[in-house]
N, C-alpha and C positions, 0 to 999 in steps of 0.2 A: 721344431722337432730336432732332437739331438741325433748325431750320426749313429749312436748305438740303437736308438729307437727305430730309425729308418732301416737299419740292417735287420732288426728283428722282424719288422713288419714284412719285409721282402722275403723272408724265409718261408718255405713251404711247411705246413703243419704235418705233412705225411711222416716226417722223421721226428716222432714225438720225443724220443730220447735226446736228440741233438737240440731240438727247440727248447726243451726244459733246461738243459745244461746252459744254453746261451742266455735264457731268461734269468737263470740263477746267477750267472756271472755278471750280467748287466745290472741286476738289482743290487747285488752285493757291492759293486763299484759305486753305485749311486748312494747307497746307505752309508758306506764308508765316507764318501764325500760330505754327506749331510752331517754325519757325526763329527767330522773334522771341523765343519763350520760352526756347529753348536758348541762342541767341546774341543778346542784346538789341542794338539798333542801336548803342549806345555801346561794346559789347564788341568786342575784337579777338581773333581766334583765335591761339593760341600753342602752344607745346610745353613740356612739363614740364622741370624740371631733372634732371640726371643725377648719380648717386652717384659718389664717387671711383673705385669699382671699374669702373663703366660707362665713366666718362670715360677712365680709363687704358687700358681695352681698346679704345675707339674710336680713341684717338690712337696706341696701340701702345707705351706705356711702362709701367713699374712704378708702383704707387701711391706708393712712397717718393719716387721721382723726381718724380712729379706734385706732391706736397706741396712739394718743394724748389723747383721752378720757380714754382709758384703763390705761394710766400712771397716770391719775388723780383719779383713783379708787383703792387705796391701798388694799382694802379688796377683790378685784377681785381674784377669784381662778384660773386664767388662768395659764396653765402649759407650761413647755418647753419640746419639743420633737425634738431631733436632731438639737438643736440650734434654732429651730423655735417655736414660741409661738403658742399655740392652745387654743381653747375656748370651754367650756362645754355648754350644753343647758342652764344651770343655769346662766353662765356668760353672754350669749347672752340675756337672759331675763333681767338681771340686767342692761346691757348696754342700752337696749331699754328704760327702766324706767329712767335711768340717762339722756339720750338724750332727752327724752320726757319732762322732767322738764324744759328744757330751750326753749321749742317750744311753741309759743303762741297758746292757745286752746288745747294743748296736743294731737294733732291728727296725727302728722307726723310719728312717730316711733312706736307708739302703735295704730295700725289701727282698733281699736274697732269700732263697728257700733254706730252711733248716735241714739238718742231717736227716731228720725223720720225714721230710716232705719230698714226695716223688717228683722227679723231673716231669714237667708238663710238655707233651709233644702234640702239637695241634696240626692235623692234616686239613688243609684248605682245598676243597675239591668241587668239581662239577664235570659232568659228562659233555657239556656243550660250551663251546667257546663264546666269549663275549658276555659272560655273566659277572665280570668284575672280580674274578678269582685272584689274579695277580695283583691288581690294585688293592684288594682287601689284604692280601698277604703282606705287601710292602708297608702299607700304613699300620697294620697291626704290629709288625716287627719293630717299626720305628717308634710307635707310640709306647710300647712296653719298655723299650730301651730308654726313652726319654723319661719314663716314670721310675727308672732306676733298676730295672731287672736286667740280668745278663741273658742276652738273647742270641740264638743261632738261627739264621734264616737259611733254608735249603731250597735251592732252585732245582726241582726235580722234573721240570718241563723241558724237553729238548728244544723247544722254541726259545727258551731262556729270556723271556720278557722281564722276569724279576731281576735277573743279572743286569740287564740293560738299564733298568730303573736305578740300580746301585752303581752305574757307571762302568760296568764290565761288558764290553761288546763281545758276544760269544765267538765271533769269527776272528777277532783281533787279539783280545786280551785273555782268552781261555784256551790253553793249549791241551795237548793229549794227556789224559790221565789226571786232569786238574779239576774234574767234576766229582760228584759223589760216586760215579761209576768206578773211579780209581780205588775207592774204599770198599766196594761191594762186588767187584769182579771176581771171577772164579779161578783165575790163573795166578801164576807166580808174580805178576806185576801188581798185585793188590798192594795198596798203600795204607798206612795208618790214617785215620780221618784227620788228625792234626795237620797232615801235610797238604790237605786240600782246603783247609779253612783259611779265609782271608779276613783281615781287619777291614772295617769301613770307617767313614768319616764321623761316625757316632760312637763315643766310648761305650764299651760293653755290648756292641752289636757287631756280630761277625756273620760272614756269608760264605756259603759253599755255592759257587756259581754253576751254571749249567751250559750245555750246548748240545749239538746233535749227537755227540759221543754217548749220551745217555741211552740212545736207542740200541746200543750194542748189548745192553743188559736184556732187552727184549729178545734179541737174536740168540744170545748165549744161553739163556735159561733153558730152552727146550733141549739143547745138546747136553747141558749139565745134568738135567733130570735123567736123561738116558744113560749117562756115564756115572751116575752117582755112586759114591763109595760110602761105606759105613762111617759115620762121624761127620760127613759133609753137612754144612749148614744149608738148609733148603732156602729157596729164593725168598719166601715170605718173611724170613727172619733176618735177612742180611742187613737191611737198613737199621733195624733195632740193634743188631749186634755192633754195627759201626758207631751209632750214636752213643752206645754204652761206653765206648772208649773215652769219651769226653764229657760224660754226663755230670761230673763234679764241677765242671767249669761254667755251667749254665743253669738258669732257672726255667727257661721256656725255649722250646724249639718250634719254629713255624715252618711247615713244609708246604711249598706251592706245588701241588700235584699236577701231572699232565692231564689234559682233558680226555682221557680214555681209560678204560679199565684193562690195563695190562699188568705185567709183572711188577713194574715200578710202583704203580698205584696200590696194588695189593700188599706189597712189602711196606709201603708207607702206612697203610691202614693197620697193619700188624704192629708197627712200631709206635703208632699213635696212642695217646691216652684220651684224646678228644678229637671230635670231627666237626668241622664247620663246612656246611654245604651252601654255596652261594646260588641264588636263584633270581632270575629276572622275571617279574610278575607279568608275563605274557603267556598266552595259551600254548604256543608252540614250545616255549622253553619249559613250561611245567610238564607238558607231554613227554618231552625229552628226559626230564628229570624222573618221570615215572618209570621209564625204561631203565634209566641208570640205577634207580633204587632196587628194581627187581633183579637186575643182573648182579648188583653188588651183594644183595642178600644171598643169592644162590652161590656166588663164588666164595663169600665168607664162610658159608656153611661147609663148603668143600674143604677149604684150607684149615678150618677149625678142627675138622675131623683128623687132619694130619698133624695137629698140635699147635696151630697158630693161635695167637692171643686175639680175642675179639671182645674183651670187656673194656668199656670206656667210662670215663668220669662223666662226660656229657656229649651230646650231639645236638647241634643247633642248625637251623636254616636261617640264613641271612638274606633278606630281601634287598637286592641291589638295583641301582639305576632307577630308583622309585621317584615318580612324579606325583605329588599329592593332589594336583588338580586333575589328574587323569582318572576319570570314572571307572573304566574297565580295569585299570591297575588296582584301584581300591577294592573293587569286587574280587579280583584274583587274590589279593592279600587276605581279605576276609575269608575267602574260600580255603586258603592254606591254613589260616589260624583255626578254622573250624575242624580241620582234619588233624593237624599236628599239635594244636594247643600251645603249651608252654615251650615246645621245641622250636618255635619260631621266635627269634630275638625280638624284643619289644621295639627296638629302634631300627628303622630301615636305613640303608645307605642311599641318600638322595642323589638323583641325577643332577650334575652340575657342570657348567662350562668351565669352572675353576679346575675341576679334576681332569677333564678332557684336555683343556689347554695346557695344563702342567705336563700331562703325559706326552704332548707333542715334543717337548724338550727333555724327555726322560726324567721328569721330576715328580715329586710327591707334593702334597699340600704343605707338608712341614718344611719343604725346601724352597718353594717359590716365594718371592716377596709379595706381601699383601698389596703393595702399590701397583702390581700388574693387573689388578682387577678392581671392579667397583667394590667398595667396602662391604656392602650387603651381600654380594655374590660370594666373596671369599669367606666372610664370617659365617654365612649360612652353611657352606660346604664343610668348613672346619668343625663347626658345632655338630653337624651330623656325623662326621667321621669320629670325633671324640666321643660322642654318645655311644656309638656302636662299640668302639674299642674299650671304653670304660665298662660296658656291660660284659664284654668278654673277660676283662681283667677281674671282674667280680666272680665270674665262673671259675677262674684260675684260683683265686683266693679260697673260694668255697671248696674246691678240690683239695686244698691244703688244710682245710679245717679252720681257716681264718674268717674273720668278719669281712663281708664284702664291702 
């Protein structure tokens, strides 16, 4: 047992405030030590290389054509691994640009939205923790970026798990006024959204990190409502107003919402063009979602009366952590489909040790090396993840009036 743990155990629980503060300090120290061991200060988080098969599928061309195009690009930094060529995300980005130059209209390989196509803002949400909300958000943002879209991921959860997945530790790497709170706050310290956006290790994927500072918006809003002056932007429109400052730079915005119905979540819902609700197919989780839907409906009715936007391109339920061999889960999924019909995504997100083990080192399936798992485990998890995200990509295209 560590000296820190011994000190905590010896402390009386009568002083709850002091005990919580000591626990917080001890946990913070240990998490920082763990993070330093997994990602030393000199290390930079990155993403693995992709095989020719993966690369050609992401771009949408055959492997033979990929080899031909790559051979015509002498500056391509593609590497050899076990006699097989592999491609970095930078390589894939350059390949897309090269292919797009020879396409009339420049629309095929760089699927950026046209001027007449609306920015798609997807709010990923659930009232209950543990539903796979952050895992879904991270993989969706990365998948879309790898497919060639310009993506902004926003961590709106004060717990900042999405930020950690992208290599930004909320206690160490995210300072005051460096979250979305900086762009939506009510006082004179408000900043343009461009000043809180960060680049990531994937081209065309940017991040606005989160930390506990986001809770300030929950505390500030009641006071702002009491002191509201004519012309002030109400709380529910502030995220949409901030995103509008940079809307021409992106095709899709993915918002990882906090697991509660507060002012942040309501503002995200108003900014969103689409909503993705994650649900674990267990009775307690579904019961919790029932309360969540009831409260959300009531609150949206209230703010829509005050002028909030509540029209959406689509709303879908994503079944997460699904185990096909689990009878009760299959019954619950059938129950949800009988009620919600086509609003439930066709593909569920399978429960997989590959996903959970990758999360232990703050990585996604796109980042971990396949060799860390048995081939069948990794391939099964990645296929499930890709099927879900491809289905969502189809909904985005449909919202733009394109063929899915």
